[in-house]
ZAPA-747243 format. One record per residue (C-alpha): residue in three letters; x negated, y negated, z. Coordinates in pm, 1 decimal. Example, Ala and Ser with C-alpha at 12.3 -4.5 7.8 and 13.67 -1.06 7.14 Angstrom:
2
+------+----------+----------+----------+
! type !       px !       py !       pz !
+------+----------+----------+----------+
!  ALA !  -1230.0 !    450.0 !    780.0 !
!  SER !  -1367.0 !    106.0 !    714.0 !
+------+----------+----------+----------+
END
This chain:
352
+------+----------+----------+----------+
! type !       px !       py !       pz !
+------+----------+----------+----------+
!  UNK !    -11.7 !     -2.9 !      0.1 !
!  UNK !   -152.8 !   -325.2 !    -86.8 !
!  UNK !   -180.0 !   -660.2 !     92.5 !
!  UNK !    114.8 !   -891.2 !    150.7 !
!  UNK !     64.3 !  -1180.0 !    -71.4 !
!  UNK !     54.9 !  -1490.3 !    121.8 !
!  UNK !    154.7 !  -1831.7 !    -61.7 !
!  UNK !    -40.1 !  -2109.6 !    120.7 !
!  UNK !      7.3 !  -2482.8 !     81.6 !
!  UNK !   -258.5 !  -2738.3 !    161.0 !
!  UNK !   -202.7 !  -3073.6 !    317.7 !
!  UNK !   -508.7 !  -3299.6 !    340.5 !
!  UNK !   -553.9 !  -3657.6 !    269.0 !
!  UNK !   -884.1 !  -3610.4 !    116.9 !
!  UNK !   -916.3 !  -3510.0 !   -227.6 !
!  UNK !  -1268.7 !  -3343.0 !   -160.4 !
!  UNK !  -1127.2 !  -3140.0 !    128.9 !
!  UNK !   -820.8 !  -3045.2 !    -46.8 !
!  UNK !  -1045.1 !  -2889.7 !   -337.9 !
!  UNK !  -1270.6 !  -2732.8 !    -79.7 !
!  UNK !   -981.4 !  -2577.3 !    117.4 !
!  UNK !   -792.7 !  -2472.1 !   -196.3 !
!  UNK !  -1094.7 !  -2326.7 !   -359.5 !
!  UNK !  -1160.9 !  -2121.6 !    -40.0 !
!  UNK !   -807.7 !  -2000.0 !    -28.1 !
!  UNK !   -852.8 !  -1862.6 !   -379.4 !
!  UNK !  -1143.2 !  -1660.7 !   -277.3 !
!  UNK !   -935.9 !  -1471.6 !    -24.8 !
!  UNK !   -776.3 !  -1132.1 !   -139.5 !
!  UNK !   -414.9 !  -1140.9 !   -134.4 !
!  UNK !   -359.8 !  -1523.9 !   -112.5 !
!  UNK !   -197.2 !  -1753.0 !   -378.8 !
!  UNK !   -236.3 !  -2139.8 !   -379.2 !
!  UNK !    131.0 !  -2260.3 !   -360.4 !
!  UNK !     57.6 !  -2614.9 !   -389.4 !
!  UNK !   -105.8 !  -2927.9 !   -219.1 !
!  UNK !      8.0 !  -3264.9 !    -57.4 !
!  UNK !   -187.1 !  -3588.5 !     37.8 !
!  UNK !     -0.2 !  -3658.9 !    320.3 !
!  UNK !    267.7 !  -3542.7 !    576.0 !
!  UNK !    557.1 !  -3707.9 !    403.5 !
!  UNK !    450.2 !  -3573.8 !     55.5 !
!  UNK !    418.2 !  -3228.1 !    220.8 !
!  UNK !    784.5 !  -3209.5 !    372.1 !
!  UNK !    919.7 !  -3282.6 !     44.2 !
!  UNK !    727.8 !  -3038.2 !   -130.6 !
!  UNK !    772.1 !  -2764.0 !    128.3 !
!  UNK !   1141.3 !  -2802.4 !    123.7 !
!  UNK !   1103.0 !  -2690.8 !   -247.7 !
!  UNK !    832.2 !  -2433.9 !   -247.5 !
!  UNK !    883.3 !  -2280.1 !     94.7 !
!  UNK !    533.1 !  -2136.6 !    143.8 !
!  UNK !    440.9 !  -1870.5 !    396.2 !
!  UNK !    147.5 !  -2066.1 !    549.3 !
!  UNK !     67.6 !  -2433.4 !    556.0 !
!  UNK !   -296.1 !  -2543.5 !    630.3 !
!  UNK !   -241.6 !  -2900.8 !    778.8 !
!  UNK !   -510.0 !  -3165.8 !    821.3 !
!  UNK !   -486.7 !  -3333.0 !   1175.6 !
!  UNK !   -601.0 !  -3689.6 !   1101.0 !
!  UNK !   -378.8 !  -3842.3 !    807.2 !
!  UNK !   -236.2 !  -4181.8 !    758.3 !
!  UNK !    116.6 !  -4261.1 !    768.3 !
!  UNK !    253.9 !  -3927.9 !    897.5 !
!  UNK !    -25.2 !  -3708.2 !   1090.3 !
!  UNK !    -71.9 !  -3355.5 !   1129.2 !
!  UNK !    114.6 !  -3328.4 !   1461.2 !
!  UNK !    418.1 !  -3524.4 !   1340.4 !
!  UNK !    420.9 !  -3300.4 !   1025.4 !
!  UNK !    392.6 !  -2990.9 !   1228.5 !
!  UNK !    689.0 !  -3097.4 !   1450.2 !
!  UNK !    892.3 !  -3125.5 !   1131.0 !
!  UNK !    803.6 !  -2807.3 !    988.3 !
!  UNK !    853.7 !  -2623.9 !   1306.2 !
!  UNK !   1209.7 !  -2767.6 !   1332.4 !
!  UNK !   1305.7 !  -2708.1 !    954.3 !
!  UNK !   1119.4 !  -2408.6 !    873.4 !
!  UNK !   1008.4 !  -2198.8 !   1184.6 !
!  UNK !    924.8 !  -1890.4 !    971.5 !
!  UNK !    634.4 !  -2099.5 !    819.4 !
!  UNK !    305.8 !  -2020.2 !    993.9 !
!  UNK !     86.5 !  -2357.7 !   1036.4 !
!  UNK !   -288.8 !  -2352.6 !   1040.0 !
!  UNK !   -442.4 !  -2676.1 !   1172.4 !
!  UNK !   -752.4 !  -2829.6 !    994.5 !
!  UNK !   -965.5 !  -3009.1 !   1232.2 !
!  UNK !  -1268.5 !  -3216.8 !   1248.7 !
!  UNK !  -1501.0 !  -3280.3 !   1528.7 !
!  UNK !  -1367.9 !  -3622.5 !   1645.7 !
!  UNK !  -1245.2 !  -3637.2 !   1973.1 !
!  UNK !   -892.1 !  -3721.6 !   1847.1 !
!  UNK !   -884.5 !  -3452.8 !   1627.0 !
!  UNK !   -996.8 !  -3201.8 !   1881.4 !
!  UNK !   -758.5 !  -3303.5 !   2135.8 !
!  UNK !   -455.4 !  -3300.2 !   1884.4 !
!  UNK !   -568.7 !  -2960.4 !   1754.6 !
!  UNK !   -540.8 !  -2813.0 !   2105.6 !
!  UNK !   -209.8 !  -2972.9 !   2150.8 !
!  UNK !   -100.0 !  -2827.2 !   1827.6 !
!  UNK !   -198.0 !  -2443.3 !   1909.9 !
!  UNK !    -84.7 !  -2473.9 !   2274.5 !
!  UNK !    273.7 !  -2544.3 !   2077.8 !
!  UNK !    397.2 !  -2392.4 !   1765.7 !
!  UNK !     65.0 !  -2393.9 !   1538.0 !
!  UNK !    -38.0 !  -2028.2 !   1481.7 !
!  UNK !   -418.4 !  -2117.1 !   1475.5 !
!  UNK !   -677.9 !  -2363.4 !   1368.2 !
!  UNK !  -1010.8 !  -2373.7 !   1146.0 !
!  UNK !  -1285.5 !  -2633.5 !   1139.1 !
!  UNK !  -1328.6 !  -2875.7 !    835.0 !
!  UNK !  -1650.5 !  -2734.0 !    642.6 !
!  UNK !  -1953.7 !  -2953.6 !    702.4 !
!  UNK !  -2139.7 !  -3017.8 !    384.0 !
!  UNK !  -1873.7 !  -2819.4 !    162.0 !
!  UNK !  -1965.4 !  -2491.1 !    328.4 !
!  UNK !  -1691.5 !  -2318.1 !    149.1 !
!  UNK !  -1851.1 !  -1957.4 !    226.5 !
!  UNK !  -1771.1 !  -2024.0 !    594.6 !
!  UNK !  -1430.8 !  -2179.0 !    559.1 !
!  UNK !  -1334.1 !  -1878.8 !    333.3 !
!  UNK !  -1438.8 !  -1630.1 !    611.2 !
!  UNK !  -1237.1 !  -1839.6 !    879.2 !
!  UNK !   -929.9 !  -1855.4 !    644.3 !
!  UNK !   -929.2 !  -1473.7 !    562.9 !
!  UNK !   -955.0 !  -1391.2 !    936.8 !
!  UNK !   -651.4 !  -1625.7 !   1011.0 !
!  UNK !   -459.1 !  -1470.2 !    720.6 !
!  UNK !   -540.5 !  -1120.3 !    845.3 !
!  UNK !   -381.8 !  -1205.0 !   1181.8 !
!  UNK !    -77.8 !  -1357.9 !   1017.2 !
!  UNK !    -36.0 !  -1050.8 !    808.7 !
!  UNK !    -51.1 !   -825.7 !   1133.9 !
!  UNK !    301.9 !   -689.6 !   1193.7 !
!  UNK !    303.2 !   -850.1 !   1528.4 !
!  UNK !    260.2 !  -1205.3 !   1401.5 !
!  UNK !    652.7 !  -1251.7 !   1366.7 !
!  UNK !    831.5 !  -1543.9 !   1410.9 !
!  UNK !    994.1 !  -1375.0 !   1727.8 !
!  UNK !    656.5 !  -1366.8 !   1874.5 !
!  UNK !    564.3 !  -1704.6 !   1766.4 !
!  UNK !    858.2 !  -1841.5 !   1963.5 !
!  UNK !    827.4 !  -1612.1 !   2246.9 !
!  UNK !   1025.5 !  -1776.6 !   2537.1 !
!  UNK !    921.3 !  -1703.8 !   2889.6 !
!  UNK !   1221.7 !  -1623.7 !   3088.6 !
!  UNK !   1284.6 !  -1845.3 !   3404.4 !
!  UNK !   1297.5 !  -1535.5 !   3633.5 !
!  UNK !    984.6 !  -1282.8 !   3589.5 !
!  UNK !   1063.4 !   -927.1 !   3622.8 !
!  UNK !    971.3 !   -784.0 !   3957.0 !
!  UNK !    631.9 !   -589.1 !   3965.3 !
!  UNK !    672.9 !   -226.6 !   4054.7 !
!  UNK !    642.3 !    -95.9 !   4405.0 !
!  UNK !    394.7 !    155.4 !   4254.2 !
!  UNK !    177.0 !   -114.0 !   4116.3 !
!  UNK !    195.2 !   -316.6 !   4444.3 !
!  UNK !     68.7 !    -10.6 !   4637.2 !
!  UNK !   -223.3 !      4.2 !   4427.3 !
!  UNK !   -337.2 !   -359.6 !   4526.2 !
!  UNK !   -387.3 !   -218.2 !   4877.5 !
!  UNK !   -757.4 !   -151.2 !   4899.0 !
!  UNK !  -1091.0 !   -344.0 !   4805.3 !
!  UNK !   -948.2 !   -677.6 !   4673.2 !
!  UNK !  -1101.8 !   -822.8 !   4371.3 !
!  UNK !  -1368.7 !  -1080.4 !   4416.8 !
!  UNK !  -1346.4 !  -1232.3 !   4046.8 !
!  UNK !  -1072.2 !  -1220.9 !   3789.6 !
!  UNK !  -1149.9 !  -1210.2 !   3405.1 !
!  UNK !   -911.2 !  -1310.6 !   3118.3 !
!  UNK !  -1008.3 !  -1212.4 !   2766.6 !
!  UNK !   -796.3 !  -1389.2 !   2477.0 !
!  UNK !   -813.5 !  -1481.1 !   2123.6 !
!  UNK !   -554.5 !  -1559.8 !   1847.4 !
!  UNK !   -230.3 !  -1726.1 !   2001.1 !
!  UNK !   -449.3 !  -1788.1 !   2314.3 !
!  UNK !   -376.2 !  -2145.4 !   2396.6 !
!  UNK !     -0.8 !  -2116.1 !   2375.1 !
!  UNK !    -13.6 !  -1819.1 !   2603.9 !
!  UNK !   -272.1 !  -1991.2 !   2846.9 !
!  UNK !    -58.2 !  -2294.2 !   2883.6 !
!  UNK !    230.8 !  -2086.5 !   3000.0 !
!  UNK !     22.2 !  -1890.7 !   3270.0 !
!  UNK !   -244.5 !  -2078.5 !   3417.1 !
!  UNK !     -1.1 !  -2339.3 !   3566.8 !
!  UNK !    141.9 !  -2046.7 !   3743.0 !
!  UNK !   -169.7 !  -1992.1 !   3939.3 !
!  UNK !   -128.6 !  -2101.4 !   4311.4 !
!  UNK !   -330.8 !  -2386.4 !   4461.0 !
!  UNK !   -443.7 !  -2153.2 !   4726.7 !
!  UNK !   -572.0 !  -1881.4 !   4462.0 !
!  UNK !   -833.4 !  -1656.8 !   4652.6 !
!  UNK !  -1062.3 !  -1581.1 !   4374.8 !
!  UNK !  -1227.5 !  -1774.6 !   4058.7 !
!  UNK !  -1093.9 !  -1677.6 !   3721.3 !
!  UNK !  -1310.3 !  -1677.9 !   3417.6 !
!  UNK !  -1167.7 !  -1717.3 !   3067.9 !
!  UNK !  -1323.3 !  -1628.1 !   2739.2 !
!  UNK !  -1102.6 !  -1755.5 !   2460.9 !
!  UNK !  -1251.0 !  -1717.2 !   2126.5 !
!  UNK !  -1297.3 !  -2071.6 !   2000.3 !
!  UNK !  -1579.6 !  -2281.0 !   1853.1 !
!  UNK !  -1815.9 !  -2518.8 !   2022.6 !
!  UNK !  -1640.7 !  -2863.4 !   2122.1 !
!  UNK !  -1296.2 !  -2720.5 !   2169.8 !
!  UNK !  -1298.6 !  -2538.6 !   2487.2 !
!  UNK !  -1371.0 !  -2845.3 !   2698.8 !
!  UNK !  -1037.9 !  -3002.9 !   2542.9 !
!  UNK !   -870.1 !  -2679.5 !   2623.7 !
!  UNK !   -977.4 !  -2671.6 !   2980.7 !
!  UNK !   -887.1 !  -3052.4 !   3030.4 !
!  UNK !   -522.6 !  -2977.9 !   2885.6 !
!  UNK !   -485.9 !  -2647.5 !   3098.3 !
!  UNK !   -626.8 !  -2880.8 !   3418.5 !
!  UNK !   -368.8 !  -3129.3 !   3361.2 !
!  UNK !    -94.4 !  -2913.8 !   3384.8 !
!  UNK !   -209.1 !  -2688.4 !   3672.8 !
!  UNK !   -229.0 !  -2679.3 !   4046.0 !
!  UNK !   -576.9 !  -2583.6 !   4061.5 !
!  UNK !   -900.2 !  -2695.6 !   3881.2 !
!  UNK !   -931.7 !  -2562.9 !   3557.1 !
!  UNK !  -1296.7 !  -2656.7 !   3371.2 !
!  UNK !  -1540.8 !  -2561.0 !   3104.5 !
!  UNK !  -1807.6 !  -2356.4 !   3263.9 !
!  UNK !  -2170.0 !  -2475.8 !   3343.8 !
!  UNK !  -2482.7 !  -2319.4 !   3333.1 !
!  UNK !  -2604.8 !  -2226.2 !   3701.1 !
!  UNK !  -2287.3 !  -2351.7 !   3862.3 !
!  UNK !  -2171.4 !  -2136.9 !   4144.5 !
!  UNK !  -1839.8 !  -2000.4 !   4110.9 !
!  UNK !  -1555.9 !  -2115.6 !   4369.0 !
!  UNK !  -1235.8 !  -1963.3 !   4474.4 !
!  UNK !   -926.7 !  -2144.1 !   4334.3 !
!  UNK !  -1102.7 !  -2248.8 !   4006.8 !
!  UNK !  -1058.5 !  -2133.5 !   3645.5 !
!  UNK !  -1374.9 !  -2158.1 !   3434.4 !
!  UNK !  -1346.2 !  -2141.8 !   3047.3 !
!  UNK !  -1678.7 !  -1996.3 !   2867.3 !
!  UNK !  -1824.1 !  -2277.6 !   2629.4 !
!  UNK !  -1752.4 !  -2228.5 !   2267.2 !
!  UNK !  -2055.1 !  -2125.3 !   2066.3 !
!  UNK !  -2192.6 !  -1994.2 !   2377.9 !
!  UNK !  -2212.2 !  -1666.0 !   2576.4 !
!  UNK !  -2116.5 !  -1669.8 !   2934.5 !
!  UNK !  -2211.4 !  -1419.0 !   3207.1 !
!  UNK !  -2191.7 !  -1406.5 !   3592.2 !
!  UNK !  -2476.1 !  -1297.8 !   3831.2 !
!  UNK !  -2430.0 !  -1198.1 !   4194.0 !
!  UNK !  -2642.2 !  -1452.3 !   4420.7 !
!  UNK !  -2706.7 !  -1452.0 !   4791.6 !
!  UNK !  -2578.4 !  -1791.8 !   4862.8 !
!  UNK !  -2274.2 !  -1758.2 !   4611.3 !
!  UNK !  -2007.1 !  -1503.4 !   4738.1 !
!  UNK !  -1825.2 !  -1522.9 !   4393.7 !
!  UNK !  -2143.5 !  -1540.0 !   4173.7 !
!  UNK !  -2316.8 !  -1771.8 !   3950.6 !
!  UNK !  -2259.1 !  -1861.5 !   3587.5 !
!  UNK !  -2513.7 !  -1851.5 !   3336.3 !
!  UNK !  -2462.3 !  -1991.5 !   2990.1 !
!  UNK !  -2684.6 !  -1838.3 !   2701.6 !
!  UNK !  -2734.6 !  -1859.3 !   2336.1 !
!  UNK !  -2752.0 !  -1479.2 !   2311.5 !
!  UNK !  -2616.8 !  -1331.5 !   1953.9 !
!  UNK !  -2246.9 !  -1299.3 !   1891.3 !
!  UNK !  -2070.5 !   -960.9 !   1985.0 !
!  UNK !  -1776.2 !   -853.3 !   1787.5 !
!  UNK !  -1837.2 !  -1156.7 !   1565.1 !
!  UNK !  -1757.9 !  -1366.2 !   1865.1 !
!  UNK !  -1934.6 !  -1623.0 !   2070.2 !
!  UNK !  -1824.9 !  -1626.2 !   2356.9 !
!  UNK !  -1738.5 !  -1264.4 !   2351.3 !
!  UNK !  -1505.9 !  -1086.0 !   2634.9 !
!  UNK !  -1737.2 !   -770.6 !   2632.7 !
!  UNK !  -2057.2 !   -984.8 !   2711.6 !
!  UNK !  -1879.7 !  -1134.7 !   3022.5 !
!  UNK !  -1737.8 !   -819.3 !   3133.4 !
!  UNK !  -2072.7 !   -632.0 !   3132.7 !
!  UNK !  -2202.8 !   -866.5 !   3364.3 !
!  UNK !  -1919.6 !   -897.7 !   3630.1 !
!  UNK !  -1906.9 !   -497.6 !   3639.7 !
!  UNK !  -2246.5 !   -502.3 !   3763.6 !
!  UNK !  -2242.9 !   -782.4 !   3969.3 !
!  UNK !  -1899.8 !   -695.4 !   4149.2 !
!  UNK !  -1824.7 !   -314.9 !   4146.4 !
!  UNK !  -1479.0 !   -232.8 !   4234.2 !
!  UNK !  -1398.6 !   -604.1 !   4288.5 !
!  UNK !  -1299.6 !   -706.4 !   3930.8 !
!  UNK !   -944.8 !   -748.0 !   3795.3 !
!  UNK !   -947.2 !   -815.5 !   3407.5 !
!  UNK !   -668.1 !   -935.9 !   3199.4 !
!  UNK !   -658.4 !   -850.2 !   2831.2 !
!  UNK !   -434.1 !  -1062.8 !   2629.7 !
!  UNK !   -321.7 !  -1160.6 !   2262.7 !
!  UNK !   -587.6 !  -1159.1 !   1977.8 !
!  UNK !   -715.4 !   -995.6 !   1684.4 !
!  UNK !   -985.6 !   -704.8 !   1685.6 !
!  UNK !  -1107.5 !   -526.4 !   1995.7 !
!  UNK !  -1326.4 !   -747.6 !   2184.7 !
!  UNK !  -1295.6 !   -651.1 !   2562.6 !
!  UNK !  -1261.9 !   -267.9 !   2515.2 !
!  UNK !  -1628.2 !   -188.1 !   2561.1 !
!  UNK !  -1663.0 !   -408.2 !   2845.9 !
!  UNK !  -1358.1 !   -299.4 !   3017.3 !
!  UNK !  -1477.6 !     60.9 !   2979.5 !
!  UNK !  -1759.7 !    -48.1 !   3224.2 !
!  UNK !  -1523.4 !   -221.3 !   3449.9 !
!  UNK !  -1328.7 !     71.5 !   3495.3 !
!  UNK !  -1615.9 !    292.4 !   3517.7 !
!  UNK !  -1719.6 !     72.2 !   3818.8 !
!  UNK !  -1370.2 !     93.1 !   3981.9 !
!  UNK !  -1208.7 !   -220.1 !   3855.3 !
!  UNK !   -838.6 !   -293.3 !   3747.1 !
!  UNK !   -715.0 !   -399.6 !   3409.6 !
!  UNK !   -386.5 !   -576.9 !   3308.2 !
!  UNK !   -282.6 !   -566.4 !   2951.2 !
!  UNK !    -47.2 !   -817.7 !   2780.3 !
!  UNK !    246.3 !   -624.3 !   2618.4 !
!  UNK !    292.7 !   -603.0 !   2242.4 !
!  UNK !    629.1 !   -794.9 !   2225.1 !
!  UNK !    487.4 !  -1097.6 !   2391.2 !
!  UNK !    146.1 !  -1129.1 !   2192.1 !
!  UNK !    104.6 !  -1328.1 !   1895.5 !
!  UNK !   -146.4 !  -1034.9 !   1793.7 !
!  UNK !   -135.8 !   -716.4 !   1973.3 !
!  UNK !   -491.9 !   -625.8 !   1844.6 !
!  UNK !   -722.8 !   -664.0 !   2186.6 !
!  UNK !   -463.4 !   -554.3 !   2439.5 !
!  UNK !   -352.8 !   -257.4 !   2194.8 !
!  UNK !   -722.0 !   -127.6 !   2156.8 !
!  UNK !   -783.2 !   -133.2 !   2525.1 !
!  UNK !   -442.3 !     36.5 !   2578.6 !
!  UNK !   -532.6 !    304.5 !   2316.5 !
!  UNK !   -864.4 !    356.0 !   2464.5 !
!  UNK !   -670.1 !    435.0 !   2813.5 !
!  UNK !   -823.1 !    154.2 !   3003.0 !
!  UNK !   -518.7 !    -66.9 !   3101.1 !
!  UNK !   -358.9 !     11.4 !   3434.2 !
!  UNK !    -26.7 !   -168.9 !   3371.7 !
!  UNK !    105.2 !   -352.5 !   3071.5 !
!  UNK !    342.8 !   -651.0 !   3133.7 !
!  UNK !    493.0 !   -922.2 !   2925.6 !
!  UNK !    333.4 !  -1272.9 !   2922.2 !
!  UNK !    548.2 !  -1405.5 !   3216.3 !
!  UNK !    454.0 !  -1112.9 !   3453.6 !
!  UNK !     90.9 !  -1145.0 !   3420.5 !
!  UNK !     15.1 !  -1388.1 !   3688.1 !
!  UNK !    270.8 !  -1213.5 !   3941.4 !
!  UNK !     82.3 !   -893.2 !   3861.6 !
!  UNK !   -255.3 !  -1036.1 !   3906.9 !
!  UNK !   -137.9 !  -1184.8 !   4245.6 !
!  UNK !    -27.6 !   -850.3 !   4382.3 !
!  UNK !   -380.2 !   -729.3 !   4394.1 !
!  UNK !   -523.2 !  -1027.5 !   4583.7 !
+------+----------+----------+----------+
END
């Protein structure tokens, strides 16, 4: 069975970038260029006629910017998947994070110096995620119920024993939208630190941390090299770097180490890289959550966590944008309990 053909519409006010992105799209198998527009207003007019499957949407445009255009697309054509195209300006980065925390499917960075090879690869990965059978409109607009389902008594009993010293969340495609829903659920008196690996390039993780921090009762920050982990704080691995945690005599929750080591699973930061370190630093005291994302990053690291007596929670299929990462860990028999998005934090807290 062949690839599902995706019809992609390009929106960018720059003729140069319209051509670069259009040429990149034409280099991806199973994708057709549906058309293009120079601004948001023109895009809305043409999308109404062409009805593409995917829209690549420039963030910074005159008249009607990417966020405004996204709102109209989402209201009128919720089936269309939107991929934001961001520059590295502070405004563009902040707006992109806002978009992917909301209804945008994902984002790519504008190619520097016309690097069409890199943008073709980035777009191919996004299109693969969109094609996955779980990237459906029902998942895109998954609504968190006001009353989470109760955690089972059997699971609660498992929390009695060695309490975790550290929590790790591994997440990728659909991550910002999921994180903005669950991180604000963490209580101000959280007893452990939580480290997050969100697959994201350099420059964007700090904006993600700032956004989550503004919505949360506890401190959320981008992790820094050599800082001592503190309970009640969420640390996001810096984009474009690897993050690990080492034990330290003067730090009961460990110390952060930021490195420039090679990518793993084509990811930098990588969940496996972080999990290897915490499994050794805190045997039997690691609680891991594997959430929405393409691929299988986290599965190998989770094998070590489980071997050393740690606990693993998986996000269930129905609430994932893409079930790849939690699905791979579940298939490997590494997940102790699989729960919907709204039950992740209540479940994690039963172990503390």
